[in-house]
N, C-alpha and C positions, 0 to 999 in steps of 0.2 A: 354966629356965622357959620360955625364948623356944623351946628346941627341942620342949618339950613342946605349946607352941602350935601350932608348925608342925606337928607329926604329927597333933594333933587335928584342924586345917583339911585336912590331906589326906585324913583318914578320913572326915570330912563331905562333902568333895567327890567321894570315891569311893562313897559312899552315894547322894548326888544322882545323879551318872553312872548308876549300876546301877540306880538307881530309874526313870530316864528311858528307861534301854533297856527295862526290863521292861514300863513303862507304853506304849512305842511301839506304835501299832497298824499292822496292814499294810493297805496302800493299793491299791484297784482300780482302775483306769482303764477305764470302759467308754464305748462311744460312743452319742451320744442324735442325735436328728433336729430338735431345737429346739422351739419353740412350744408348742401344745396336746398334742401326742406326748410331749414330754419332761417338760411338767408331770404327764401322768398318769403316767409311769415312776416321777416322784420321788415322787407320792403313794401308790402301791401298791407300789413294791419298794426305795427305799433305806432307811427306816427299819428295816424288818423284817430286812432282809439284815445289816446293820450290827450289829444286836443279836444275830442268830443266830451271826454269823460274828466277832465282835471284831474288826471292820475299818473301814476307812472308804473309801466309794465316791465317786469323781469321776466326772462324767459329761461328756465331751468332745463339744460338739456338732459335728456334722459330717454331710454329706450322702455317698452311696456312694462316688461318686469320691474325696473327700477322706479319707475312710476307708482306703480301698484304697491309695491313695497312700502314705500315712502307714505303712502295713503294710509296703509295699516297701521304703521309706526307711530301717526300722527293723528290717529283718527280722533282724539279727545281735543287736539288744538291744530287742526289742519293747516298749514300754510299754503298748499297749492289749490288754487281758485278752481280750476277745471281740470281733473285729471283726465288724461287722454291716453287711451292704449288699444292695440289690437282687442278685440272682444275676448279673445282666448284668455286673456290676463284679467279681464275685468270680472270673471266670475267669482271667484274668492272674496273679493270686497263686497260683492253683489250680495252674496249669501250671508255676509256678515252684519249687512245692513248699514253700510257706509255710505251708501249714495242715497241723497234726497230724491225723492220723487219729483220730477220736472213738472214745472208749471208751464203749459204750452202758450197762456197768454201773455208770457213774458218773452215767447221767441217767435217773433211775428214771420219771421223767415221758415220757420218749421213746416208752415203750410204748405210750402213747395215739396216737402221731404216726404217721399212715398212711403207706404207702410212696412217695406220691406228691410227699409233703413232704421225703422223705429223699432223698440223692445215693447213687448206686450206690458212688461212691469213698469214702463215710463221712469226708469230709473236713469237711463242714459239714451243717448241717440247717436247714431253714426255721422259723420261729417265727410269722410271720403270711404273710398274701398279700393284694394289693388290686388292682385294676383301674384303668386310665386312663379318662377320661370327658371330656364337654364340660359344662364349669361355667358360670355366667352370672349376671348381675344382674338379677332378675326385674323390678326397677323401670325397666330400660332395654330388656329383652329380652321381648316378650310371646309370640313365635312363635320359640323358640329353634330351632336346627339339630338335624335329625333324622339326618343322616348326615354323613361327614366332609366330603363335597364342597360341603354348605350353608356351610361357613365361606368359600367364597369368594365370597358373595352382597355386592355393592358396598354395601349398607346397613350392612356391617361395616369400612368403610374406616378404619384406623388404630384400630381397637377391640378387636382380638384380642390377647391375648399367649400365645406359644408356649413351651414348655419348651426352654432351651438344649440343644445336643447333647451339652453335659458331663453332662447329667444323665441317668438311665436313663429317664426319660420323654421326653426328647428323641430317644434313639435308637430307643425304640419307636415314637413317631410317624413317624420316618423310614422305619421298616420298615412300619409301617401303610399308609402313603401309596403307599410302593413297590408292595406288594401289590395295592393297589386301583387301582393305573395301570398294570398289567400287567407290573410287576416281581416282586422276592422276596426272601426274607433273604439271597440270595446275588447278587442283581441290583438293587441298591439305587437306581442312577442316575434311575429315575422318581421315585423318593422325592424327590430332591433338585430335579428338575423341578416337582414339585406343591408344594415349599416356596417356589420361586421365584414361582409363581403367586399364592401367598398374600401375598406381599411387600406389596401395596399394602394390605392389611388387617392387617397385623401392626405393632403398636404398637412391641413390643419383645419380647425372648426372656427369660424368668425365669429365675432360677437358686437361688432359694430359696422355700420355701413361704410364709414370711410376706410375701414380696414379691407373690405373687399374691393372699392374702387381703386385704392394704391396697388394692390397686390394684382388684379387683373390688368392695370395700366402697364405697369412696368415687368408684365410677363412671369413674376412670380409663381403666380397661378395663371393656367390657361382657361379654367371652366369653374363657375360659382353657380349654387343654387342660390338665387337671390330673389329681389321681388321688381315688378316691372316699371313702376315709377323710378326708382333709382338707376336701373339699368337702361332706360330710355332717355333718362336726363343726360348720362355719361355719353351716350350715342349724339345727341343734340349739341353736346359741348364738343365735338370733334374727336371724340376719343375712339381707339379701336375697337371698343367694347360693342357686341351685337347681342341678341338675345332671342329668345324663341319659346313659346309655350308647347310642351310636348304633347304628343298626339293621343297619349293616353290619358290626359287629364291633369288638372292641377286644383288648388284652392283658391277661393277668393276670401279676402279679409275686410272685414268691416272694421273701421278704425272708429272707436267710440267716445264719446265725452260727456261728463257728468259733473254733479255739483257735491261735494261731501255734507252730510247730513250738519254738521257743526261748523262748517264754515260761516266766518263772521258777515262778510258783505255779499251776501247772495244778489243783491240787485247787480252789482258789477260783474259778478260771475255770469249772470244770464245776459249781460251785453255782450260779454267777450263771446259767449257760444253763439249768441244771435250773429255776431260779426262771422264766425266761422261758416255760417249758413248761408250767408248772403251771397247774392248773385256776383257781386264784385270781388269778394275773396275767392270763391268757388272757381269763378272762370279764371283768376290770376294763378291762382296755385294749381290749377289743372294744365294750364298753359306753360307755366315755369317747372312745374315737377313732375307732371304727367300722371297725377293721382286723378281716380275717377270721381267726378263730381256726384253729389246726392241730391243738390237742388235741380229739380226738375225743368226750370227755365234755362239752366245752362247746359249746352252742349260742347263737347270737345274733341277734336280730332287729333290722334297721335301722329303728328307729322314726322316722316321718317326719311332718311336719305334715299333709300331705294324705291320711294312713291313714283319717281318719275317726273 
């Protein structure tokens, strides 16, 4: 009787174990940029993707530099399925051979992505682009800076926040200031000199987008060098934040996404990237977060309060 009980117990345990194995779902970890951007991603992507692919999606919040550092640290056993970042930070893992070559036959929506948003090496593809600009709190700034040198105005002492050099926006600002002051992308020193000139007006260097939104909305800072999608989102939410693109020009960023060479479940990673490129997601993200879509079938209009 005792032996029969033990055998029966073992059978039950085996059934439970096998059932849990069968019920276990694949988990895909993808990066997100936090804040309103990540909120929109969750709204338009996660639930549908999990249902269609019988998996669990985890978003790991990180900015471009953090994502690429993780990709490099985990090169032999990557956990991120689809590292994405501003292209400026994709260069290092690219030259280190960490991105797999994309198979476009597995990305049906890529057919609607123009050549300027693809890379010649086919190691990654852009899924949106944005530009840097000058954002300001309209309750404190009535006549905002029109060109970059206006940031030197003494009336802004201690009221400007600039992107930290560890962000892609900080690197772009450095290059912009270098070019405007007689340097170039290969001669950055004039950019550093310009940053020194801005020091009296600089309150701090920001490292994340929520920090910028908070400081501008509270009036702790009056002006920030920021990106268009985040600034327009704040305005659409009823914030006093307004923005403009300087008359003497700015940069635009391709945000790219790829798959690590040694990532285990590449099929699932391809499905995630294809969803990023889909008309539905491109339209939703452009409307909710004001990023510029790369899918040619999607058009977006940035609706602003002063459009009339």
